[in-house]
KEDO-464894 format. One record per atom (N, C-alpha, C, CB): residue in three letters; atom name; x, y, z. Coordinates in steps of 0.1 Angstrom, whole numbers. Glycine has a CB too. Layout:
BEGIN
code|site|east|north|up
ALA|CA|X|Y|Z $
...
//
This chain:
BEGIN
code|site|east|north|up
MET|N|58|224|-254 $
MET|CA|48|214|-247 $
MET|C|36|212|-239 $
MET|CB|52|209|-241 $
SER|N|22|208|-239 $
SER|CA|18|213|-227 $
SER|C|17|195|-219 $
SER|CB|-1|225|-230 $
GLU|N|16|205|-206 $
GLU|CA|18|189|-194 $
GLU|C|2|182|-196 $
GLU|CB|21|193|-171 $
PRO|N|16|165|-195 $
PRO|CA|0|154|-195 $
PRO|C|-10|157|-182 $
PRO|CB|5|136|-192 $
GLN|N|-22|156|-191 $
GLN|CA|-34|152|-171 $
GLN|C|-33|145|-164 $
GLN|CB|-47|147|-168 $
LYS|N|-35|146|-154 $
LYS|CA|-34|134|-146 $
LYS|C|-46|125|-148 $
LYS|CB|-32|138|-131 $
ASP|N|-48|112|-147 $
ASP|CA|-64|99|-150 $
ASP|C|-71|114|-141 $
ASP|CB|-65|74|-136 $
PRO|N|-82|112|-145 $
PRO|CA|-93|110|-135 $
PRO|C|-100|100|-122 $
PRO|CB|-99|110|-141 $
GLY|N|-92|92|-132 $
GLY|CA|-97|76|-126 $
GLY|C|-89|73|-117 $
GLY|CB|-97|63|-137 $
THR|N|-75|75|-116 $
THR|CA|-67|75|-105 $
THR|C|-61|88|-95 $
THR|CB|-56|67|-109 $
THR|N|-73|96|-95 $
THR|CA|-75|107|-90 $
THR|C|-88|102|-83 $
THR|CB|-75|119|-99 $
VAL|N|-94|98|-85 $
VAL|CA|-107|91|-78 $
VAL|C|-106|81|-66 $
VAL|CB|-114|84|-88 $
GLU|N|-97|71|-71 $
GLU|CA|-93|61|-65 $
GLU|C|-83|69|-52 $
GLU|CB|-85|51|-76 $
ARG|N|-75|75|-62 $
ARG|CA|-63|80|-53 $
ARG|C|-69|87|-40 $
ARG|CB|-52|92|-62 $
ILE|N|-83|97|-44 $
ILE|CA|-90|98|-25 $
ILE|C|-95|95|-21 $
ILE|CB|-95|105|-17 $
ALA|N|-106|84|-28 $
ALA|CA|-116|75|-24 $
ALA|C|-107|66|-12 $
ALA|CB|-122|65|-37 $
GLU|N|-93|64|-15 $
GLU|CA|-86|56|-6 $
GLU|C|-83|61|3 $
GLU|CB|-78|51|-10 $
ALA|N|-77|70|4 $
ALA|CA|-69|80|10 $
ALA|C|-77|84|24 $
ALA|CB|-67|92|-1 $
LEU|N|-93|91|25 $
LEU|CA|-105|89|25 $
LEU|C|-102|75|37 $
LEU|CB|-113|86|8 $
ARG|N|-111|67|32 $
ARG|CA|-111|55|37 $
ARG|C|-103|50|45 $
ARG|CB|-112|49|30 $
ILE|N|-88|44|47 $
ILE|CA|-83|45|53 $
ILE|C|-78|51|71 $
ILE|CB|-81|44|45 $
ARG|N|-86|66|67 $
ARG|CA|-83|76|77 $
ARG|C|-100|77|84 $
ARG|CB|-76|92|67 $
ILE|N|-108|70|78 $
ILE|CA|-125|65|84 $
ILE|C|-119|55|90 $
ILE|CB|-138|58|72 $
VAL|N|-118|47|84 $
VAL|CA|-119|30|92 $
VAL|C|-102|32|104 $
VAL|CB|-117|11|73 $
ARG|N|-98|46|103 $
ARG|CA|-84|43|113 $
ARG|C|-90|54|127 $
ARG|CB|-64|50|104 $
GLY|N|-101|62|125 $
GLY|CA|-103|67|131 $
GLY|C|-100|86|129 $
GLY|CB|-99|59|140 $
GLU|N|-96|84|120 $
GLU|CA|-85|100|120 $
GLU|C|-96|104|120 $
GLU|CB|-73|107|106 $
ILE|N|-110|104|112 $
ILE|CA|-120|113|106 $
ILE|C|-133|107|115 $
ILE|CB|-122|112|87 $
ALA|N|-136|109|125 $
ALA|CA|-147|108|132 $
ALA|C|-163|103|128 $
ALA|CB|-147|118|137 $
GLY|N|-169|98|129 $
GLY|CA|-183|89|128 $
GLY|C|-191|107|126 $
GLY|CB|-189|76|148 $
GLY|N|-196|107|122 $
GLY|CA|-200|121|122 $
GLY|C|-200|132|116 $
GLY|CB|-198|125|128 $
ALA|N|-186|133|110 $
ALA|CA|-179|140|108 $
ALA|C|-182|145|89 $
ALA|CB|-167|134|113 $
ALA|N|-186|162|90 $
ALA|CA|-189|161|77 $
ALA|C|-171|161|67 $
ALA|CB|-201|176|74 $
LEU|N|-176|160|50 $
LEU|CA|-165|161|48 $
LEU|C|-170|170|35 $
LEU|CB|-156|147|48 $
ARG|N|-159|181|34 $
ARG|CA|-166|192|23 $
ARG|C|-159|191|13 $
ARG|CB|-167|206|27 $
GLN|N|-166|194|0 $
GLN|CA|-160|194|-15 $
GLN|C|-150|198|-19 $
GLN|CB|-165|199|-22 $
ASP|N|-151|209|-12 $
ASP|CA|-145|221|-18 $
ASP|C|-128|218|-7 $
ASP|CB|-157|238|-15 $
HIS|N|-124|218|1 $
HIS|CA|-122|214|12 $
HIS|C|-107|200|11 $
HIS|CB|-137|209|17 $
VAL|N|-115|188|7 $
VAL|CA|-114|177|-4 $
VAL|C|-101|181|-12 $
VAL|CB|-127|175|-13 $
ALA|N|-113|189|-25 $
ALA|CA|-106|189|-35 $
ALA|C|-88|203|-32 $
ALA|CB|-120|192|-48 $
GLN|N|-98|207|-25 $
GLN|CA|-82|215|-24 $
GLN|C|-69|208|-17 $
GLN|CB|-83|230|-15 $
GLU|N|-71|201|-7 $
GLU|CA|-62|193|-5 $
GLU|C|-54|181|-14 $
GLU|CB|-67|189|3 $
PHE|N|-64|170|-22 $
PHE|CA|-58|169|-33 $
PHE|C|-58|174|-43 $
PHE|CB|-58|162|-36 $
GLN|N|-57|184|-49 $
GLN|CA|-51|187|-60 $
GLN|C|-59|184|-69 $
GLN|CB|-40|183|-62 $
SER|N|-78|188|-71 $
SER|CA|-84|178|-79 $
SER|C|-95|190|-78 $
SER|CB|-87|162|-73 $
SER|N|-105|186|-88 $
SER|CA|-119|196|-91 $
SER|C|-126|187|-84 $
SER|CB|-125|200|-108 $
HIS|N|-132|190|-84 $
HIS|CA|-148|187|-78 $
HIS|C|-153|175|-80 $
HIS|CB|-160|195|-83 $
VAL|N|-151|173|-90 $
VAL|CA|-153|162|-96 $
VAL|C|-150|145|-97 $
VAL|CB|-152|166|-103 $
PRO|N|-139|144|-94 $
PRO|CA|-129|130|-85 $
PRO|C|-133|132|-74 $
PRO|CB|-112|128|-85 $
VAL|N|-137|146|-66 $
VAL|CA|-145|145|-48 $
VAL|C|-154|137|-47 $
VAL|CB|-154|157|-41 $
ARG|N|-165|139|-61 $
ARG|CA|-179|140|-58 $
ARG|C|-179|123|-61 $
ARG|CB|-189|152|-68 $
GLU|N|-172|115|-68 $
GLU|CA|-174|102|-72 $
GLU|C|-162|94|-68 $
GLU|CB|-175|102|-87 $
ALA|N|-148|101|-58 $
ALA|CA|-149|93|-41 $
ALA|C|-158|90|-28 $
ALA|CB|-142|98|-34 $
PHE|N|-168|106|-30 $
PHE|CA|-183|103|-22 $
PHE|C|-189|88|-21 $
PHE|CB|-195|112|-29 $
GLN|N|-189|85|-40 $
GLN|CA|-200|81|-39 $
GLN|C|-194|67|-37 $
GLN|CB|-210|85|-50 $
ARG|N|-187|58|-41 $
ARG|CA|-174|52|-44 $
ARG|C|-176|47|-20 $
ARG|CB|-157|67|-54 $
LEU|N|-177|55|-15 $
LEU|CA|-171|54|2 $
LEU|C|-184|52|8 $
LEU|CB|-162|70|10 $
GLU|N|-199|60|-2 $
GLU|CA|-210|59|2 $
GLU|C|-214|43|-1 $
GLU|CB|-218|70|-4 $
ALA|N|-210|37|-10 $
ALA|CA|-212|24|-16 $
ALA|C|-203|15|-6 $
ALA|CB|-209|22|-33 $
GLN|N|-197|18|1 $
GLN|CA|-190|14|9 $
GLN|C|-193|12|27 $
GLN|CB|-182|23|6 $
GLY|N|-204|22|27 $
GLY|CA|-210|23|35 $
GLY|C|-204|29|51 $
GLY|CB|-214|13|33 $
LEU|N|-195|38|48 $
LEU|CA|-186|45|54 $
LEU|C|-190|60|53 $
LEU|CB|-172|42|48 $
VAL|N|-197|66|46 $
VAL|CA|-200|80|42 $
VAL|C|-221|79|40 $
VAL|CB|-190|82|23 $
VAL|N|-226|88|43 $
VAL|CA|-238|87|40 $
VAL|C|-238|107|36 $
VAL|CB|-248|78|54 $
THR|N|-250|111|24 $
THR|CA|-255|120|21 $
THR|C|-265|124|27 $
THR|CB|-257|120|13 $
LEU|N|-267|133|36 $
LEU|CA|-281|135|36 $
LEU|C|-282|146|38 $
LEU|CB|-288|130|45 $
PRO|N|-299|151|35 $
PRO|CA|-299|165|28 $
PRO|C|-303|181|37 $
PRO|CB|-310|164|17 $
ARG|N|-296|186|31 $
ARG|CA|-294|200|35 $
ARG|C|-279|201|42 $
ARG|CB|-306|205|44 $
ARG|N|-272|186|45 $
ARG|CA|-264|189|57 $
ARG|C|-252|183|49 $
ARG|CB|-270|182|74 $
GLY|N|-255|177|39 $
GLY|CA|-238|174|28 $
GLY|C|-233|158|32 $
GLY|CB|-220|186|35 $
VAL|N|-225|151|29 $
VAL|CA|-215|139|30 $
VAL|C|-214|141|44 $
VAL|CB|-201|138|19 $
ARG|N|-223|130|54 $
ARG|CA|-213|129|66 $
ARG|C|-202|114|68 $
ARG|CB|-224|129|80 $
VAL|N|-195|114|73 $
VAL|CA|-198|98|81 $
VAL|C|-204|89|88 $
VAL|CB|-194|96|87 $
THR|N|-204|84|83 $
THR|CA|-213|71|93 $
THR|C|-207|67|105 $
THR|CB|-213|55|86 $
SER|N|-213|68|116 $
SER|CA|-210|66|128 $
SER|C|-214|51|141 $
SER|CB|-215|77|131 $
LEU|N|-204|46|143 $
LEU|CA|-204|31|151 $
LEU|C|-211|35|164 $
LEU|CB|-188|24|154 $
SER|N|-223|29|168 $
SER|CA|-231|23|177 $
SER|C|-232|6|180 $
SER|CB|-244|28|170 $
PRO|N|-236|2|190 $
PRO|CA|-240|-5|197 $
PRO|C|-248|-18|188 $
PRO|CB|-247|4|206 $
ALA|N|-258|-12|184 $
ALA|CA|-268|-12|173 $
ALA|C|-259|-23|158 $
ALA|CB|-270|7|169 $
VAL|N|-254|-9|158 $
VAL|CA|-248|-10|144 $
VAL|C|-238|-28|143 $
VAL|CB|-235|7|143 $
ILE|N|-225|-24|158 $
ILE|CA|-218|-32|154 $
ILE|C|-226|-48|160 $
ILE|CB|-203|-27|160 $
LYS|N|-239|-51|164 $
LYS|CA|-244|-60|161 $
LYS|C|-249|-63|147 $
LYS|CB|-251|-61|170 $
GLU|N|-256|-56|142 $
GLU|CA|-259|-55|138 $
GLU|C|-246|-65|125 $
GLU|CB|-266|-43|141 $
ASN|N|-242|-57|124 $
ASN|CA|-229|-65|117 $
ASN|C|-224|-81|121 $
ASN|CB|-215|-55|122 $
VAL|N|-221|-78|129 $
VAL|CA|-214|-93|135 $
VAL|C|-231|-102|130 $
VAL|CB|-210|-91|159 $
GLU|N|-240|-100|133 $
GLU|CA|-249|-106|131 $
GLU|C|-247|-110|115 $
GLU|CB|-261|-99|137 $
MET|N|-245|-103|109 $
MET|CA|-245|-106|88 $
MET|C|-234|-106|89 $
MET|CB|-250|-96|74 $
ARG|N|-223|-107|94 $
ARG|CA|-206|-117|90 $
ARG|C|-211|-129|95 $
ARG|CB|-189|-113|99 $
ALA|N|-218|-131|106 $
ALA|CA|-221|-144|106 $
ALA|C|-226|-151|103 $
ALA|CB|-222|-148|109 $
SER|N|-238|-148|98 $
SER|CA|-246|-156|85 $
SER|C|-241|-158|71 $
SER|CB|-258|-149|81 $
LEU|N|-233|-146|67 $
LEU|CA|-231|-147|52 $
LEU|C|-216|-151|54 $
LEU|CB|-234|-132|42 $
GLU|N|-204|-148|64 $
GLU|CA|-191|-152|56 $
GLU|C|-193|-173|57 $
GLU|CB|-173|-143|67 $
ILE|N|-205|-171|70 $
ILE|CA|-204|-190|70 $
ILE|C|-205|-199|54 $
ILE|CB|-222|-198|80 $
LEU|N|-221|-188|53 $
LEU|CA|-226|-194|39 $
LEU|C|-212|-192|29 $
LEU|CB|-241|-184|32 $
ALA|N|-204|-178|28 $
ALA|CA|-195|-179|19 $
ALA|C|-185|-190|21 $
ALA|CB|-189|-168|18 $
LEU|N|-179|-191|32 $
LEU|CA|-170|-203|34 $
LEU|C|-173|-224|34 $
LEU|CB|-167|-198|48 $
ARG|N|-185|-219|28 $
ARG|CA|-195|-232|29 $
ARG|C|-196|-235|16 $
ARG|CB|-210|-229|35 $
HIS|N|-193|-226|3 $
HIS|CA|-200|-231|-4 $
HIS|C|-180|-229|-10 $
HIS|CB|-218|-223|-9 $
SER|N|-174|-221|-3 $
SER|CA|-158|-223|-10 $
SER|C|-146|-234|-10 $
SER|CB|-151|-213|-6 $
ALA|N|-153|-239|10 $
ALA|CA|-139|-249|16 $
ALA|C|-140|-259|7 $
ALA|CB|-139|-257|33 $
GLY|N|-149|-268|-5 $
GLY|CA|-146|-275|-10 $
GLY|C|-141|-275|-26 $
GLY|CB|-154|-280|-6 $
LYS|N|-135|-262|-32 $
LYS|CA|-122|-257|-33 $
LYS|C|-111|-251|-34 $
LYS|CB|-122|-258|-36 $
PHE|N|-113|-255|-21 $
PHE|CA|-99|-248|-16 $
PHE|C|-91|-262|-19 $
PHE|CB|-98|-243|3 $
THR|N|-76|-256|-24 $
THR|CA|-60|-266|-21 $
THR|C|-49|-264|-13 $
THR|CB|-53|-267|-30 $
PRO|N|-44|-272|-15 $
PRO|CA|-33|-272|-5 $
PRO|C|-25|-251|-5 $
PRO|CB|-19|-289|-13 $
GLU|N|-28|-249|-16 $
GLU|CA|-22|-232|-13 $
GLU|C|-34|-226|-10 $
GLU|CB|-15|-222|-28 $
HIS|N|-46|-223|-10 $
HIS|CA|-53|-212|-1 $
HIS|C|-48|-219|12 $
HIS|CB|-71|-211|-2 $
ILE|N|-44|-231|17 $
ILE|CA|-43|-233|30 $
ILE|C|-32|-235|38 $
ILE|CB|-49|-243|32 $
GLU|N|-16|-230|24 $
GLU|CA|-5|-219|28 $
GLU|C|-9|-208|23 $
GLU|CB|8|-221|22 $
ARG|N|-21|-204|20 $
ARG|CA|-24|-184|22 $
ARG|C|-33|-182|29 $
ARG|CB|-29|-175|9 $
LEU|N|-38|-194|39 $
LEU|CA|-46|-190|54 $
LEU|C|-34|-194|59 $
LEU|CB|-62|-199|60 $
GLU|N|-20|-197|62 $
GLU|CA|-12|-199|74 $
GLU|C|-3|-188|74 $
GLU|CB|-5|-213|74 $
GLN|N|-1|-180|61 $
GLN|CA|9|-172|58 $
GLN|C|1|-159|66 $
GLN|CB|14|-171|39 $
ALA|N|-9|-164|62 $
ALA|CA|-17|-145|72 $
ALA|C|-20|-143|87 $
ALA|CB|-36|-141|68 $
HIS|N|-21|-158|87 $
HIS|CA|-19|-163|106 $
HIS|C|-8|-160|111 $
HIS|CB|-18|-178|112 $
ALA|N|6|-158|102 $
ALA|CA|14|-159|107 $
ALA|C|21|-144|107 $
ALA|CB|20|-170|102 $
SER|N|15|-137|95 $
SER|CA|16|-123|97 $
SER|C|8|-115|104 $
SER|CB|16|-118|87 $
CYS|N|-2|-119|114 $
CYS|CA|-13|-116|125 $
CYS|C|2|-116|134 $
CYS|CB|-29|-130|129 $
SER|N|5|-129|140 $
SER|CA|11|-128|143 $
SER|C|27|-124|150 $
SER|CB|6|-131|140 $
GLU|N|26|-119|133 $
GLU|CA|44|-109|136 $
GLU|C|40|-95|132 $
GLU|CB|61|-113|122 $
ALA|N|24|-89|137 $
ALA|CA|21|-75|130 $
ALA|C|30|-71|139 $
ALA|CB|5|-67|129 $
ALA|N|31|-60|139 $
ALA|CA|44|-48|150 $
ALA|C|32|-38|153 $
ALA|CB|61|-38|138 $
SER|N|18|-35|144 $
SER|CA|11|-24|146 $
SER|C|-2|-31|143 $
SER|CB|15|-11|137 $
LEU|N|-16|-21|149 $
LEU|CA|-31|-26|149 $
LEU|C|-32|-24|134 $
LEU|CB|-44|-17|159 $
ALA|N|-27|-13|121 $
ALA|CA|-24|-18|106 $
ALA|C|-20|-30|101 $
ALA|CB|-16|-12|102 $
GLN|N|-11|-33|108 $
GLN|CA|-4|-45|103 $
GLN|C|-17|-52|105 $
GLN|CB|10|-50|111 $
TRP|N|-16|-59|115 $
TRP|CA|-31|-69|125 $
TRP|C|-39|-68|111 $
TRP|CB|-43|-58|144 $
ASP|N|-52|-53|115 $
ASP|CA|-61|-56|108 $
ASP|C|-58|-59|91 $
ASP|CB|-69|-47|111 $
GLU|N|-45|-57|87 $
GLU|CA|-43|-61|72 $
GLU|C|-50|-70|69 $
GLU|CB|-31|-64|69 $
ALA|N|-35|-79|79 $
ALA|CA|-34|-95|77 $
ALA|C|-48|-102|76 $
ALA|CB|-26|-101|91 $
ASN|N|-54|-99|94 $
ASN|CA|-67|-103|96 $
ASN|C|-77|-105|88 $
ASN|CB|-71|-98|102 $
ASN|N|-76|-92|78 $
ASN|CA|-89|-89|64 $
ASN|C|-84|-101|53 $
ASN|CB|-87|-69|52 $
LEU|N|-71|-103|48 $
LEU|CA|-68|-110|43 $
LEU|C|-71|-123|45 $
LEU|CB|-60|-108|42 $
PHE|N|-71|-130|59 $
PHE|CA|-79|-142|64 $
PHE|C|-86|-146|56 $
PHE|CB|-87|-140|74 $
HIS|N|-97|-139|61 $
HIS|CA|-111|-137|63 $
HIS|C|-117|-141|43 $
HIS|CB|-115|-117|71 $
GLU|N|-107|-132|37 $
GLU|CA|-113|-132|22 $
GLU|C|-104|-145|20 $
GLU|CB|-111|-117|10 $
ILE|N|-93|-150|23 $
ILE|CA|-99|-159|19 $
ILE|C|-103|-166|22 $
ILE|CB|-97|-162|14 $
LEU|N|-107|-175|30 $
LEU|CA|-120|-179|35 $
LEU|C|-134|-181|26 $
LEU|CB|-123|-170|43 $
SER|N|-133|-170|20 $
SER|CA|-147|-169|15 $
SER|C|-139|-166|0 $
SER|CB|-159|-158|22 $
SER|N|-130|-169|-4 $
SER|CA|-129|-164|-18 $
SER|C|-134|-173|-31 $
SER|CB|-115|-163|-20 $
GLU|N|-142|-187|-25 $
GLU|CA|-139|-191|-35 $
GLU|C|-153|-196|-38 $
GLU|CB|-127|-200|-36 $
CYS|N|-165|-190|-28 $
CYS|CA|-181|-192|-31 $
CYS|C|-183|-187|-47 $
CYS|CB|-192|-182|-20 $
GLY|N|-182|-183|-50 $
GLY|CA|-190|-180|-65 $
GLY|C|-194|-172|-65 $
GLY|CB|-198|-185|-70 $
MET|N|-199|-163|-53 $
MET|CA|-211|-152|-54 $
MET|C|-205|-135|-50 $
MET|CB|-225|-158|-41 $
PRO|N|-199|-132|-64 $
PRO|CA|-194|-116|-63 $
PRO|C|-207|-108|-56 $
PRO|CB|-191|-107|-80 $
ARG|N|-209|-107|-57 $
ARG|CA|-226|-97|-48 $
ARG|C|-227|-99|-31 $
ARG|CB|-248|-106|-56 $
LEU|N|-219|-115|-27 $
LEU|CA|-218|-117|-20 $
LEU|C|-207|-112|-10 $
LEU|CB|-220|-125|-23 $
LEU|N|-194|-115|-20 $
LEU|CA|-183|-111|-11 $
LEU|C|-185|-93|-15 $
LEU|CB|-165|-120|-16 $
ALA|N|-189|-85|-20 $
ALA|CA|-190|-74|-21 $
ALA|C|-197|-68|-6 $
ALA|CB|-198|-72|-33 $
VAL|N|-207|-78|0 $
VAL|CA|-211|-72|4 $
VAL|C|-206|-75|19 $
VAL|CB|-221|-72|1 $
LEU|N|-195|-87|15 $
LEU|CA|-185|-91|26 $
LEU|C|-173|-79|35 $
LEU|CB|-175|-101|19 $
ARG|N|-174|-73|19 $
ARG|CA|-156|-67|21 $
ARG|C|-164|-49|29 $
ARG|CB|-141|-64|-4 $
GLN|N|-179|-49|24 $
GLN|CA|-184|-35|32 $
GLN|C|-190|-41|51 $
GLN|CB|-203|-27|20 $
LEU|N|-184|-57|51 $
LEU|CA|-189|-55|68 $
LEU|C|-178|-54|74 $
LEU|CB|-197|-66|76 $
GLN|N|-168|-60|63 $
GLN|CA|-154|-61|72 $
GLN|C|-147|-45|73 $
GLN|CB|-142|-75|64 $
LEU|N|-154|-35|66 $
LEU|CA|-145|-21|67 $
LEU|C|-149|-16|82 $
LEU|CB|-149|-6|53 $
THR|N|-164|-21|81 $
THR|CA|-170|-16|97 $
THR|C|-162|-23|103 $
THR|CB|-184|-20|102 $
ASN|N|-162|-37|105 $
ASN|CA|-153|-42|111 $
ASN|C|-137|-36|116 $
ASN|CB|-153|-51|104 $
SER|N|-130|-33|115 $
SER|CA|-120|-28|113 $
SER|C|-122|-16|121 $
SER|CB|-117|-27|98 $
ARG|N|-132|-7|113 $
ARG|CA|-133|8|125 $
ARG|C|-141|6|142 $
ARG|CB|-145|21|117 $
TYR|N|-147|-5|141 $
TYR|CA|-147|-12|154 $
TYR|C|-132|-14|162 $
TYR|CB|-154|-27|151 $
LEU|N|-125|-21|150 $
LEU|CA|-113|-28|163 $
LEU|C|-109|-17|164 $
LEU|CB|-99|-40|159 $
PHE|N|-105|-8|151 $
PHE|CA|-92|5|159 $
PHE|C|-103|16|168 $
PHE|CB|-81|19|143 $
SER|N|-113|14|167 $
SER|CA|-115|18|181 $
SER|C|-112|16|194 $
SER|CB|-124|17|183 $
THR|N|-117|6|196 $
THR|CA|-114|1|207 $
THR|C|-102|-5|209 $
THR|CB|-120|-7|209 $
GLY|N|-92|-10|200 $
GLY|CA|-79|-12|201 $
GLY|C|-67|3|205 $
GLY|CB|-76|-18|186 $
PHE|N|-72|14|199 $
PHE|CA|-62|25|204 $
PHE|C|-69|32|221 $
PHE|CB|-61|40|190 $
LYS|N|-82|25|221 $
LYS|CA|-85|32|239 $
LYS|C|-75|24|244 $
LYS|CB|-103|29|249 $
ARG|N|-79|7|242 $
ARG|CA|-71|0|249 $
ARG|C|-54|-3|249 $
ARG|CB|-76|-9|245 $
GLY|N|-53|0|239 $
GLY|CA|-39|-1|237 $
GLY|C|-37|-8|230 $
GLY|CB|-30|-3|245 $
TRP|N|-33|-12|223 $
TRP|CA|-33|-26|212 $
TRP|C|-16|-27|215 $
TRP|CB|-39|-24|191 $
GLN|N|-18|-44|218 $
GLN|CA|-6|-50|220 $
GLN|C|-6|-66|205 $
GLN|CB|-6|-57|241 $
PRO|N|8|-67|204 $
PRO|CA|3|-79|196 $
PRO|C|0|-90|203 $
PRO|CB|12|-83|186 $
ARG|N|-3|-97|193 $
ARG|CA|-11|-108|199 $
ARG|C|-17|-121|184 $
ARG|CB|-26|-98|210 $
SER|N|-16|-129|186 $
SER|CA|-19|-143|175 $
SER|C|-32|-151|179 $
SER|CB|-4|-156|177 $
ASP|N|-40|-155|170 $
ASP|CA|-55|-152|166 $
ASP|C|-53|-171|167 $
ASP|CB|-59|-140|146 $
HIS|N|-57|-175|179 $
HIS|CA|-57|-192|178 $
HIS|C|-71|-194|174 $
HIS|CB|-52|-200|194 $
ASP|N|-81|-191|170 $
ASP|CA|-96|-189|164 $
ASP|C|-88|-195|149 $
ASP|CB|-106|-169|165 $
HIS|N|-79|-185|143 $
HIS|CA|-75|-185|134 $
HIS|C|-67|-197|132 $
HIS|CB|-72|-175|133 $
LEU|N|-59|-205|140 $
LEU|CA|-50|-219|139 $
LEU|C|-64|-231|139 $
LEU|CB|-38|-222|156 $
LEU|N|-67|-226|144 $
LEU|CA|-80|-237|151 $
LEU|C|-92|-239|132 $
LEU|CB|-93|-222|170 $
ILE|N|-91|-231|126 $
ILE|CA|-102|-233|117 $
ILE|C|-92|-233|106 $
ILE|CB|-115|-220|115 $
ILE|N|-79|-230|101 $
ILE|CA|-69|-235|90 $
ILE|C|-65|-255|93 $
ILE|CB|-54|-223|93 $
ASP|N|-69|-258|110 $
ASP|CA|-65|-270|112 $
ASP|C|-74|-282|111 $
ASP|CB|-59|-270|124 $
ALA|N|-93|-273|111 $
ALA|CA|-101|-278|105 $
ALA|C|-107|-282|90 $
ALA|CB|-106|-275|109 $
LEU|N|-98|-278|86 $
LEU|CA|-104|-276|69 $
LEU|C|-89|-284|64 $
LEU|CB|-107|-254|62 $
LYS|N|-78|-278|69 $
LYS|CA|-67|-293|67 $
LYS|C|-73|-310|71 $
LYS|CB|-53|-290|79 $
ASP|N|-83|-309|79 $
ASP|CA|-92|-323|82 $
ASP|C|-101|-327|74 $
ASP|CB|-100|-324|94 $
LYS|N|-108|-314|64 $
LYS|CA|-118|-316|55 $
LYS|C|-129|-313|62 $
LYS|CB|-118|-327|50 $
LYS|N|-128|-308|76 $
LYS|CA|-135|-312|88 $
LYS|C|-147|-303|84 $
LYS|CB|-128|-310|103 $
VAL|N|-155|-291|74 $
VAL|CA|-159|-283|71 $
VAL|C|-170|-279|80 $
VAL|CB|-161|-285|59 $
ASP|N|-177|-287|83 $
ASP|CA|-187|-281|98 $
ASP|C|-184|-283|107 $
ASP|CB|-199|-285|101 $
ARG|N|-167|-284|110 $
ARG|CA|-162|-278|130 $
ARG|C|-155|-264|118 $
ARG|CB|-143|-294|146 $
ALA|N|-152|-264|106 $
ALA|CA|-150|-247|104 $
ALA|C|-157|-245|106 $
ALA|CB|-147|-239|95 $
LEU|N|-169|-244|97 $
LEU|CA|-178|-230|98 $
LEU|C|-184|-234|113 $
LEU|CB|-192|-228|85 $
GLN|N|-185|-241|125 $
GLN|CA|-185|-236|139 $
GLN|C|-177|-229|145 $
GLN|CB|-185|-244|147 $
LEU|N|-168|-233|140 $
LEU|CA|-158|-224|144 $
LEU|C|-156|-211|145 $
LEU|CB|-150|-227|139 $
LEU|N|-159|-201|126 $
LEU|CA|-156|-193|126 $
LEU|C|-169|-184|127 $
LEU|CB|-147|-194|118 $
SER|N|-180|-192|134 $
SER|CA|-193|-186|139 $
SER|C|-190|-185|144 $
SER|CB|-204|-187|140 $
MET|N|-185|-190|158 $
MET|CA|-177|-188|176 $
MET|C|-167|-173|173 $
MET|CB|-162|-206|181 $
HIS|N|-155|-174|165 $
HIS|CA|-148|-162|161 $
HIS|C|-154|-150|154 $
HIS|CB|-139|-166|154 $
ILE|N|-163|-149|151 $
ILE|CA|-168|-137|148 $
ILE|C|-175|-131|161 $
ILE|CB|-177|-139|136 $
GLY|N|-188|-142|166 $
GLY|CA|-194|-135|179 $
GLY|C|-186|-132|186 $
GLY|CB|-202|-141|186 $
THR|N|-174|-133|185 $
THR|CA|-167|-126|200 $
THR|C|-164|-113|196 $
THR|CB|-153|-132|206 $
MET|N|-172|-109|185 $
MET|CA|-167|-89|187 $
MET|C|-178|-88|190 $
MET|CB|-162|-76|173 $
GLU|N|-189|-93|194 $
GLU|CA|-203|-85|200 $
GLU|C|-198|-84|214 $
GLU|CB|-220|-92|198 $
ARG|N|-186|-94|219 $
ARG|CA|-191|-93|238 $
ARG|C|-173|-82|241 $
ARG|CB|-191|-118|252 $
VAL|N|-166|-75|226 $
VAL|CA|-155|-71|232 $
VAL|C|-161|-55|226 $
VAL|CB|-137|-80|227 $
GLY|N|-160|-44|235 $
GLY|CA|-155|-31|236 $
GLY|C|-168|-23|236 $
GLY|CB|-146|-26|225 $
PHE|N|-181|-23|233 $
PHE|CA|-190|-21|236 $
PHE|C|-202|-29|247 $
PHE|CB|-192|-17|226 $
SER|N|-202|-22|257 $
SER|CA|-212|-32|260 $
SER|C|-230|-28|252 $
SER|CB|-211|-32|281 $
ALA|N|-229|-45|259 $
ALA|CA|-249|-44|254 $
ALA|C|-258|-32|252 $
ALA|CB|-258|-51|267 $
ALA|N|-263|-30|241 $
ALA|CA|-273|-21|240 $
ALA|C|-291|-25|250 $
ALA|CB|-274|-21|223 $
//
């Protein structure tokens, strides 16, 4: 009896997710080359799922294919971070403006749970996961799938930035007071106040880590 073959779709997802985590956490540095043969050997796969995984990473803005240089991890710079912050400050505000009116008590409860997870995080990886969830909930009801796709890509860059500065400075458990203020404003149906708080919250990234370009 022949051995069942692995689902190629599952293999692509497994490779893409593993590489995504390594890139976001800085385990693979910006500018580093990703070799098809090396990755295929590590994951015991053919080159086809590796190429598809690379395509997914490129769609997420994590790698770029360069002529004669192959696939390279994208690099962070002050200019990239500034662009990312400004785009999030506009697009996440837009998403929350369209989402807030659809929020139910369940959404508020989920936001409170995500905030609590941030406060209880024992590592930067745990905090980043909870923080991403908080921001995903804020945008979740906007009804704009393309906007949400762009926000997910921007959040990946945000996470890469946090890991690069967090590990350099030595991460310490923290509770994000901004999150609590946003939740309180949404509870009170003060959408404009929540939008203002979110804009200021996102803007703080630009003043942390990198010096101004």
